[in-house]
Phi, psi and omega in degrees: 000141182287152176284167178301316180298320178295319179293321177298316179301317180294316179296320179295319178295318178299316179298326180280000176095008179281156177281140178247143178235154171236155182265124180286172181296337176265019172068027177259136178277128184238135177295134174282140175241145182072235179299144186291341185231097180285081184303144179089358180290325179218162180295314180234080188296143175240135182237157175204162170280130182300125181296142175279142176299138178277149177235145170226153177246137182239122173269120179264120180247162177304327182266001181149191183238150178232129181265137178233148181271354177216154177296323180300316180291321178298317178296318182299322184252027184274357183313121178080003181283149177286322178192161175243129183240138176258129175249131180242131179299136179283149178295160181299000000 
């Protein structure tokens, strides 16, 4: 069972428009639809804010590639790069 602080964090994220998920009995994370907490779905429900896919930007240079965690950093250090590519983590 989640702590009060964890539940507050989830409720605040829900209020801000973020997606909420619960863990099914077979340990799969499922998007909540409608009300944020489908009570009775599992004996000891676990909830989380649905993770956002991570992105990285890669500057490809003649001598190799450099990975950046933001577009701003990729742009800042793109001097001489052949191209900049964004990779986005696929959803679960």
